[in-house]
N, C-alpha and C positions, 0 to 999 in steps of 0.2 A: 748243892750242884744245880749248875745253871744248865736250861735244856738245850743249848748251844753245844757243852760239854758232854751231856750225857751220849751214849753209843749205842740204846736198844731201845726199843719200846717197853721194854719193861722198868729200865731206869726212870726214862722219862716218865712212866704210870705214876711213880714212887714220889715222885717233885712236885709232880701234880695233885697227889691225894697230900700231901705236905702243907701245897698251897691253899686248898678247899678246909685243911684244915686252920692254917693260919686267919683266914677270912671270917671262920667262924667265931675260932678266938676272939677276933677284934670284935665282932659284930657282940658279942657276950662282953666284952668291955667297955662297950659303947662308944667306940671308935667310928661308930658310922656315918657320923658327922664330922668327922674329919677328912674331909674329900680329896686332899692332896695326896693321903695313904692308901685312901679306900680306889683312888682311879688307878693309884700305881699300880697297888694290887689286884687289878681287878684286867690291869695292861699285862701284867706278869702271867696270869691265870690264861686269861687266849693264848697268848704268845706261848706258850708252854703247851695249851691244848691242841694248836694247829702243830707244834712240833710231836706229841703226842701221834695225831693222827697221820701224819707224814712218815714217824719213823712206822706203823702198823703196819700202813700200806706197802714201803717200803719192804717190808720183810714177809709180809705173804707174795707181795712179786718174785721175790727172791727164791723162797722157799718154792711156790709154784713152777719155775724156772730150773731149781734143780730135781724138783718130780719129774719134769717133762710135759706139766702140763698143758 
């Protein structure tokens, strides 16, 4: 699932955990020297992390609005 297609923070957090696991497996498999792959993976992790923070902040703001804070 691409972060842009995820609908809420938990879904994006799940995708981020998958990407972190992929990076760990790639490192253990010796792919650390494959700069093209690792750079692409880091770029995807960065974008997903940004999407997660944005979704979480939005969900907190919406909840505060609903609660009247």
